[in-house]
C-alpha positions as CSV (number, residue, x, y, z in Angstrom):
1,M,-0.1,-0.1,0.1
2,L,3.0,2.5,0.5
3,K,4.3,2.1,-3.0
4,I,0.7,3.2,-4.1
5,I,0.3,6.3,-1.7
6,S,3.9,7.1,-2.4
7,A,3.8,7.1,-6.1
8,V,0.6,9.1,-5.8
9,F,1.7,11.6,-3.7
10,D,4.8,12.0,-6.4
11,Q,2.5,12.2,-9.4
12,E,0.2,14.7,-7.6
13,F,2.8,16.7,-5.6
14,G,6.4,15.9,-6.3
15,Q,7.0,18.2,-9.1
16,S,4.3,20.7,-9.1
17,C,5.1,21.2,-5.5
18,N,8.5,20.3,-5.1
19,T,8.2,17.8,-2.3
20,A,9.2,14.3,-1.6
21,L,7.3,11.8,0.6
22,L,9.8,9.7,2.4
23,G,9.4,6.8,4.9
24,G,11.6,5.3,7.4
25,A,12.1,8.1,9.6
26,A,12.4,7.8,13.4
27,E,9.7,10.2,13.9
28,P,7.7,12.4,11.4
29,V,8.6,15.7,10.3
30,Y,8.0,18.1,7.4
31,L,11.3,19.9,6.2
32,P,11.1,22.5,3.9
33,A,13.9,23.1,1.0
34,D,16.8,24.8,2.3
35,A,20.4,25.2,1.1
36,D,21.5,21.7,1.3
37,N,18.1,20.2,0.2
38,S,16.5,21.6,-2.9
39,R,12.9,19.7,-2.3
40,N,10.6,19.8,0.3
41,R,10.8,16.8,2.3
42,L,7.9,14.9,4.1
43,F,9.1,12.0,6.2
44,F,6.8,9.3,8.0
45,R,7.7,7.0,10.5
46,E,9.1,3.9,9.5
47,D,6.9,2.2,7.1
48,Y,4.0,2.7,8.7
49,V,0.8,3.2,6.5
50,S,-1.0,5.4,9.3
51,S,1.9,7.8,9.6
52,A,2.2,8.5,5.6
53,L,-1.2,9.4,5.7
54,H,-1.3,11.4,8.7
55,E,1.6,13.5,7.5
56,I,0.0,13.9,4.2
57,A,-3.1,15.2,5.8
58,H,-1.0,17.9,7.9
59,W,0.6,18.8,4.8
60,C,-2.7,19.0,2.7
61,I,-4.1,21.2,5.2
62,A,-0.8,23.2,5.9
63,G,-1.1,26.7,3.9
64,A,1.7,28.1,1.6
65,E,3.4,30.1,4.6
66,R,3.3,27.0,6.8
67,R,5.1,24.9,4.3
68,K,8.0,27.1,4.4
69,I,8.5,25.9,7.7
70,E,10.2,23.2,9.6
71,D,7.0,20.8,10.9
72,F,4.7,23.6,9.8
73,G,5.3,25.3,12.8
74,Y,3.4,23.1,14.8
75,W,4.7,22.6,18.6
76,Y,4.7,18.7,20.1
77,H,4.5,18.0,23.8
78,P,5.5,14.5,24.0
79,D,3.8,11.6,25.6
80,G,2.6,12.3,29.2
81,R,0.9,15.4,28.8
82,T,-1.1,17.3,31.4
83,D,-4.9,17.2,30.6
84,Q,-4.9,20.8,29.3
85,Q,-1.9,20.1,27.2
86,Q,-3.9,17.2,25.6
87,R,-7.2,19.2,25.2
88,V,-5.0,21.4,23.2
89,F,-3.1,18.6,21.0
90,E,-6.4,17.1,20.3
91,A,-8.3,20.5,19.1
92,A,-4.8,21.0,16.7
93,E,-5.7,17.3,15.5
94,V,-9.2,17.4,14.6
95,K,-8.8,18.2,10.7
96,P,-5.4,16.3,10.2
97,Q,-7.1,13.1,11.6
98,A,-10.5,13.7,9.9
99,L,-8.5,13.9,6.8
100,E,-6.2,10.9,7.6
101,W,-9.4,9.0,8.1
102,M,-10.8,10.0,4.6
103,F,-7.5,9.2,3.2
104,S,-7.4,5.9,5.0
105,I,-10.9,4.9,3.4
106,A,-9.4,6.0,0.0
107,C,-7.1,3.4,0.0
108,G,-9.1,0.7,2.1
109,Q,-7.1,0.5,5.2
110,R,-8.2,0.7,9.0
111,F,-8.2,4.0,10.5
112,L,-7.5,4.0,14.3
113,L,-8.2,7.8,16.2
114,S,-4.8,8.7,18.0
115,V,-4.8,10.3,21.5
116,D,-0.6,10.4,21.0
117,N,-0.5,10.3,24.5
118,L,0.4,6.6,25.6
119,N,2.5,7.7,28.8
120,G,-1.0,10.0,29.9
121,D,-4.3,8.7,30.7
122,G,-4.5,7.4,27.0
123,S,-8.3,7.3,26.9
124,L,-10.3,8.5,24.2
125,D,-12.2,11.5,25.0
126,R,-15.6,11.4,23.3
127,N,-15.7,14.9,22.3
128,F,-12.7,14.8,20.3
129,A,-13.9,11.3,18.5
130,R,-17.2,13.6,17.9
131,A,-14.9,16.6,17.0
132,V,-13.4,14.1,14.1
133,V,-16.5,12.5,13.2
134,D,-18.2,16.1,12.6
135,Q,-15.3,17.6,10.3
136,A,-15.2,14.3,8.4
137,L,-18.6,14.9,7.6
138,V,-18.4,18.5,6.7
139,W,-15.7,17.5,4.5
140,C,-17.8,14.5,2.6
141,E,-19.9,18.0,1.0
142,E,-18.7,18.6,-2.5
143,G,-16.1,21.4,-2.4
144,A,-15.6,21.3,1.4
145,L,-12.2,19.7,1.4
146,P,-8.9,21.9,0.8
147,S,-7.8,21.9,-2.6
148,R,-4.6,19.7,-2.4
149,A,-6.4,17.0,-0.1
150,E,-9.1,16.7,-2.7
151,Q,-6.6,16.3,-5.4
152,F,-4.9,13.3,-3.2
153,L,-8.1,12.0,-2.3
154,S,-9.6,11.6,-5.5
155,R,-6.5,10.4,-7.1
156,L,-6.1,7.9,-4.2
157,A,-9.5,6.4,-4.1
158,R,-9.1,5.9,-8.2
159,S,-5.9,4.5,-7.8
160,C,-7.5,1.8,-4.9
161,N,-10.5,1.3,-7.1
162,I,-12.8,2.8,-3.8
163,A,-15.6,4.5,-5.5
164,K,-17.1,6.2,-2.5
165,A,-14.3,7.9,0.1
166,T,-16.6,10.8,0.6
167,D,-19.7,8.7,1.5
168,P,-21.0,10.2,4.7
169,A,-22.0,6.7,5.9
170,N,-18.3,5.8,6.1
171,Y,-17.6,8.8,8.9
172,Q,-19.8,7.6,12.0
173,L,-18.7,7.4,15.7
174,I,-19.5,3.8,15.8
175,N,-16.6,3.3,13.5
176,L,-13.9,4.6,15.5
177,A,-14.8,2.4,18.2
């Protein structure tokens, strides 16, 4: 599946956005082009499909200015966040996780909502899950997706022979359990 995802990303954005999708990283990161590297680089963790789709989601959401900044200028608190830090994290992750879910549907992969806080409470906040569902449902409406997300989703679904990646029936709270 990673070969398909990488090929679709490269075909759609490799030249037009001067961006390479690269696996094998110990930690995911986005690095804009610089004096040593002529291309923008979007690294995903090891060989995990979910990591690739999640990082692509962040990239599709990031605007032109954010794509000039390492990791799009996002902050990151490691595992063991306080409740307040976790709520801030979840608020920032609603859109990327909704988009990752849609990409997962488009390539026939299982999606797992991530609280990314294994050393903390680790439990799934129902409000966070509901917010991700609501965002995915909004994006199921024609013309609602960010343009690069629509481009990638459409091409990925075609490449994987998935006909209804934007069917609202795919995005129900029960599907996150």
